[in-house]
Structure formats: C-alpha cells, structure tokens
BAGU-674593 format. One line per field, with one value per residue: residue in one letter; residue number from 1; z negated, x negated, y negated of N, C-alpha, C in turn. Coordinates in pm, whole numbers, padded with zeros to 5 digits. Example, Ala and Ser with C-alpha at 12.3 -4.5 7.8 and 13.67 -1.06 7.14 Angstrom:
% residues 2
rest = (A, S)
nr = (1, 2)
nc3 = (-00780, -00708)
nc1 = (-01319, -01285)
nc2 = (00569, 00225)
cac3 = (-00780, -00714)
cac1 = (-01230, -01367)
cac2 = (00450, 00106)
cc3 = (-00780, -00787)
cc1 = (-01320, -01290)
cc2 = (00330, -00003)
This chain:
% residues 88
rest = (M, S, G, A, T, P, T, P, A, A, P, A, A, A, P, A, V, T, P, A, V, T, I, D, R, L, I, L, D, I, P, G, L, T, Q, T, E, A, E, A, I, A, H, E, V, G, E, R, L, A, R, A, G, I, S, D, A, P, P, R, I, G, I, T, L, G, P, I, G, G, S, R, A, Q, L, A, A, R, I, A, A, V, L, L, E, R, L, V)
nr = (1, 2, 3, 4, 5, 6, 7, 8, 9, 10, 11, 12, 13, 14, 15, 16, 17, 18, 19, 20, 21, 22, 23, 24, 25, 26, 27, 28, 29, 30, 31, 32, 33, 34, 35, 36, 37, 38, 39, 40, 41, 42, 43, 44, 45, 46, 47, 48, 49, 50, 51, 52, 53, 54, 55, 56, 57, 58, 59, 60, 61, 62, 63, 64, 65, 66, 67, 68, 69, 70, 71, 72, 73, 74, 75, 76, 77, 78, 79, 80, 81, 82, 83, 84, 85, 86, 87, 88)
nc3 = (-08551, -08232, -08192, -08210, -08253, -08513, -08467, -08502, -08729, -08623, -08680, -08942, -08877, -08919, -09182, -09125, -09128, -09299, -09327, -09624, -09883, -10168, -10480, -10732, -10954, -11081, -11177, -11366, -11471, -11631, -11808, -12089, -12037, -12151, -12214, -12109, -11936, -11749, -11657, -11523, -11323, -11186, -11095, -10928, -10735, -10630, -10515, -10310, -10161, -10071, -09907, -09703, -09548, -09539, -09391, -09419, -09633, -09798, -10046, -10272, -10381, -10456, -10594, -10663, -10795, -10818, -11059, -11104, -11074, -11139, -11088, -11194, -10971, -10770, -10828, -10808, -10524, -10420, -10509, -10375, -10117, -10076, -10121, -09901, -09696, -09706, -09631, -09376)
nc1 = (-03677, -03595, -03339, -03462, -03466, -03545, -03771, -03703, -03882, -04092, -04007, -04166, -04418, -04356, -04515, -04774, -04716, -04871, -04972, -04959, -05168, -05111, -05263, -05216, -05348, -05664, -05945, -06230, -06513, -06755, -07035, -07134, -07007, -06779, -06427, -06317, -06521, -06503, -06241, -06269, -06450, -06291, -06084, -06224, -06304, -06056, -05988, -06178, -06119, -05862, -05918, -06046, -05846, -05704, -05481, -05373, -05399, -05525, -05344, -05506, -05829, -06155, -06460, -06812, -07083, -07431, -07690, -07654, -07779, -07803, -07578, -07239, -07089, -07246, -07213, -06934, -06927, -07061, -06900, -06657, -06754, -06819, -06562, -06435, -06572, -06472, -06209, -06213)
nc2 = (-21034, -20912, -20754, -20503, -20159, -19942, -19676, -19331, -19118, -18856, -18521, -18342, -18105, -17765, -17580, -17348, -17009, -16762, -16415, -16236, -16083, -15912, -15912, -15710, -15614, -15645, -15500, -15527, -15382, -15474, -15460, -15656, -15899, -16149, -16156, -16393, -16474, -16250, -16292, -16532, -16463, -16272, -16437, -16593, -16406, -16330, -16574, -16594, -16376, -16459, -16676, -16551, -16449, -16201, -15980, -15717, -15440, -15155, -14962, -14932, -14988, -14904, -14990, -14950, -15118, -15156, -15269, -15620, -15932, -16291, -16581, -16644, -16706, -16586, -16315, -16286, -16355, -16130, -15914, -15984, -15965, -15687, -15576, -15691, -15555, -15307, -15367, -15449)
cac3 = (-08445, -08138, -08165, -08193, -08348, -08569, -08403, -08610, -08738, -08566, -08787, -08983, -08832, -09025, -09220, -09071, -09230, -09305, -09401, -09758, -09946, -10313, -10580, -10856, -11061, -11048, -11300, -11358, -11586, -11626, -11942, -12131, -12015, -12243, -12136, -12037, -11818, -11658, -11590, -11435, -11196, -11120, -11025, -10807, -10637, -10573, -10426, -10197, -10068, -10019, -09808, -09588, -09447, -09508, -09371, -09447, -09715, -09857, -10179, -10379, -10344, -10579, -10557, -10769, -10759, -10905, -11143, -11039, -11146, -11077, -11149, -11180, -10830, -10692, -10863, -10744, -10387, -10391, -10533, -10268, -09981, -10076, -10099, -09762, -09608, -09715, -09564, -09226)
cac1 = (-03694, -03491, -03254, -03536, -03422, -03663, -03787, -03700, -04006, -04089, -04004, -04299, -04433, -04351, -04638, -04796, -04692, -04973, -04940, -05023, -05190, -05105, -05344, -05144, -05438, -05807, -06006, -06365, -06579, -06903, -07090, -07190, -06919, -06658, -06298, -06309, -06612, -06450, -06129, -06318, -06496, -06175, -06011, -06306, -06302, -05930, -05989, -06265, -06037, -05759, -05986, -06077, -05721, -05673, -05335, -05331, -05485, -05475, -05288, -05600, -05973, -06240, -06602, -06921, -07206, -07549, -07712, -07646, -07823, -07753, -07482, -07105, -07056, -07310, -07143, -06804, -06948, -07097, -06780, -06576, -06812, -06807, -06423, -06397, -06627, -06376, -06089, -06230)
cac2 = (-20931, -20938, -20634, -20377, -20050, -19856, -19545, -19235, -19050, -18723, -18432, -18282, -17966, -17660, -17509, -17215, -16887, -16667, -16304, -16241, -15966, -15954, -15847, -15687, -15586, -15647, -15452, -15544, -15316, -15530, -15467, -15783, -16009, -16174, -16152, -16511, -16464, -16154, -16347, -16631, -16388, -16211, -16546, -16649, -16301, -16350, -16689, -16571, -16286, -16532, -16762, -16463, -16433, -16060, -15963, -15587, -15381, -15030, -14989, -14917, -14999, -14896, -15012, -14947, -15191, -15135, -15392, -15747, -16056, -16417, -16658, -16595, -16739, -16495, -16200, -16302, -16338, -15985, -15831, -16012, -15911, -15546, -15552, -15721, -15461, -15199, -15402, -15484)
cc3 = (-08353, -08096, -08155, -08302, -08389, -08490, -08510, -08610, -08690, -08705, -08818, -08926, -08950, -09062, -09166, -09175, -09201, -09378, -09531, -09806, -10104, -10398, -10703, -10973, -11015, -11167, -11276, -11484, -11575, -11769, -11964, -12109, -12117, -12154, -12062, -11914, -11702, -11586, -11492, -11304, -11125, -11035, -10904, -10692, -10555, -10476, -10298, -10098, -10002, -09905, -09684, -09501, -09434, -09494, -09399, -09535, -09766, -09997, -10300, -10326, -10466, -10525, -10686, -10716, -10856, -10984, -11052, -11131, -11088, -11152, -11127, -11043, -10742, -10716, -10797, -10583, -10354, -10407, -10405, -10132, -09968, -10053, -09950, -09665, -09593, -09634, -09417, -09150)
cc1 = (-03575, -03424, -03334, -03484, -03545, -03663, -03793, -03836, -03991, -04085, -04141, -04301, -04426, -04484, -04656, -04778, -04802, -04939, -05017, -05048, -05189, -05195, -05270, -05226, -05583, -05884, -06167, -06427, -06731, -06946, -07149, -07111, -06804, -06536, -06289, -06397, -06550, -06327, -06168, -06371, -06386, -06104, -06083, -06308, -06170, -05919, -06068, -06186, -05930, -05805, -06020, -05971, -05688, -05522, -05281, -05436, -05430, -05420, -05386, -05747, -06053, -06385, -06683, -07034, -07317, -07570, -07711, -07691, -07773, -07635, -07342, -07061, -07120, -07248, -07013, -06822, -06983, -06970, -06688, -06625, -06797, -06661, -06384, -06458, -06535, -06242, -06091, -06273)
cc2 = (-20939, -20797, -20501, -20282, -19968, -19722, -19436, -19165, -18916, -18636, -18364, -18142, -17871, -17602, -17375, -17112, -16791, -16537, -16302, -16099, -16001, -15862, -15828, -15674, -15580, -15618, -15464, -15481, -15363, -15546, -15604, -15900, -16028, -16162, -16279, -16510, -16370, -16216, -16449, -16564, -16332, -16311, -16584, -16535, -16313, -16464, -16668, -16472, -16359, -16618, -16668, -16430, -16290, -16047, -15824, -15515, -15245, -15057, -14989, -14919, -14990, -14918, -14991, -15017, -15152, -15265, -15522, -15854, -16177, -16474, -16589, -16606, -16627, -16351, -16192, -16287, -16203, -15887, -15843, -15945, -15772, -15507, -15584, -15619, -15345, -15238, -15433, -15368)
C-alpha cells in the first residue's frame, strides 16, 4: 500500500434509553395450574408488557377475568391485553 492510513471506525451509536416499568410482583390466582405453569404464564405476561413499551404505570393494578380456555400463550395474551387497557 502506498502510504494509506486506516480510517478510524465511527463510534457506535449509543443504545436508545427507554423508560422502564418494573413489575415487582405479579400474582396469578388461576385454579388448576401448577406453580411451573403459573410462572411460565407470568413470565410471558411480563414479556408482552415489556414489548408494549409502557413508560408509566400506577403502583397497583388488579384485574379479574372470567373463565378462559385456550393455550398458555392465549391466556398470557388476554391477561396482558386487559392490563394494557388499564395502563393506556
């Protein structure tokens, strides 16, 4: 090479900072579920709420749903949807 100097790499863009809502406790009282199943649903509900990008929330939210059939994913989707209705 004839005296070429390497071009320094551009600095990486800083990751966007998004406001966070922390879920300290999520209680599910769903008859017929094992603890493992309830934990999996709670995790999925938390993931859905995180993807929704909520930036502010009241300190406590309570919901009551009627009988729900379907898969674990459908149950988590319904719980998350009802919670989001209260948050928006």
